[in-house]
N, C-alpha and C positions, 0 to 999 in steps of 0.2 A: 319495467313495463315492456311488453312486447310491442313491436312496431305496429301490429294490427290489433291494438287494444283501445277500447274507448272507456273513459270514466263517465258514468252517468250520475248526475247529482239531482236529487229531488229537493225542490224548495216549496212545492205545493201548487196551488192553483186548481182551476177547474178540471184539468186533465186527471187529477188524482181524487176528485170528489166522489163520494159514495153516500148512500143512505143506508147505513149499516144496521140500524136498530129495527127490530121487528115490532117492538112496542115502545110506547112513550118517546118515540123519536119525533123531532120537529124540524130538523134541518139537515142539510148536507154536512158531512165531516170529511176532512182530508184523510185518506187512508193510506194503504200500502202503495208504493210507486207503481204507476200504470206500466212503466217500461218493463218491469219484471214479468208481468203477464204477457205483454206483447212479444218480448224477446223469447219467452218460453215457447210460444207458438211457432216461431220461425227457425229455431235452432241455428243461430247465426254462425257464420264462418270466421268470426273474429272473437277475440277474448274481450271480456269486459269486467269492470268492477262497479259496484253500486254504493253510493253514499247517500244516506237519508239525512240531509243537513237540517232542514226544518220543514214544517207542514203548515203553510199559511196561504190564505188568499193573498194575491199580490197587492191588494189595496191595504193590507195589514203589514206588509213588509216595511221594516224600519231601517234607518241608517245603520243601526247596530247589526241587524240581520245582514245587510249588504256588506258591512265590514267583516262579518264572520265568513261570508262567501268568499270575499277577496283573500282573507288569510288562509282559508281552506285551499283555494286554488293555488296559492303560492307554494303550499306544501306538497301538492300533487306533482309527481315526476312526469306522468303521462302528458303529452301535448294535445291529445284528442279528447275533448270534453263536450258532453251534451248535457244541458241543464233543462229540466222541466220546470216551468214557471207559469204563473198566472198571466193572462194576456193583457191585463190593464196596465201593468207597469214594467213589462219586459224591456222596453226601450230605455227606461230610466236605469234599470239594472245594467244594461249593456253599456250605457254611458259611463257609469261608475267603474265597471270592470275594465273598460278601455284605458282608464287613467292609471291603473295599477298592474295590469296583466299584459305583458308585451310578447310573451314567448309561447303562446298556446293557440290552438284553433278551438274556439268556443262557439258552440251553436246553442242558442236559447230557443226552446220550442214549448208549445202548450197545446191547448185545445179550447174550442168554443163550447163544447159539450163534454161531460165526463166520459172517460174511456169506457166506463161500465155501461153507457147507453149504446144501443144498437146503431144509432145514427151519428155516432161520434166521429170527429175528424182526428182523433188522437193517433190512431195507427198510421194514418196518411202523413200527418205532420212529423211524427217520429221517424217514419220511413224516409221522408225527404231529408231529415237531418242526418240519419245514418248513411244514406246514400251519398251525401255530399261531404261528410267530415274528412274523409281521407283524400279528397281532391282539392281542398281549399288551402290558401296561404294563411299564415298566422294572422289572426284577427278575431273580431267578435261579430257574429252573424245572428240573424233571426231566420227561423224556418217556420213559416205559417202559410197556409192556403196555397200550397204548391210552389212557393218561391223560397229560395235561400239567398239572402242578400246581406251584405255588410250592413251593420246596424245604422250607419250613417245614411245609407241609401234607402232604408226601409221607412215607409210611411203607413199610417193607419187611417182608414175612413171611419170617422166616429159615428156616422149614421148607420153603416152596415157592420162595423166592428172588424172588417177585413183588413188584413195587412197587404200591402202591395209594394 
């Protein structure tokens, strides 16, 4: 892996939700990774690889899914990782990753509204993660609502849904 390379991992969540069916559709589905569309727009000055690990709402992520994420991260040589994830359980995932991954800079981010929506926060949150990843020390971080903090210092207001 090149020194200026980021591995993006899709796990699902609102950031990747779409309403893809023109007929007989009744709910959002998790589609292609939002970061592919966002990165295509900006033509980044860094190299990157994309891993589509699973496509789940974060409330549906199981211990088995988190174990798959841990095992996948152990196999990745790159130390710069950005994971897109649903907002409801990203701190739980960060806690588990911290137990097993000690040699990487991992930022977990997501969105309150799907990237496909015009009023989505997806591009902003991903931009914060990309802007921070090469400046941080080894650890697990959350990038949401304009902040990038170590997961231990990240809190969520359950009334507003905002991370701080």
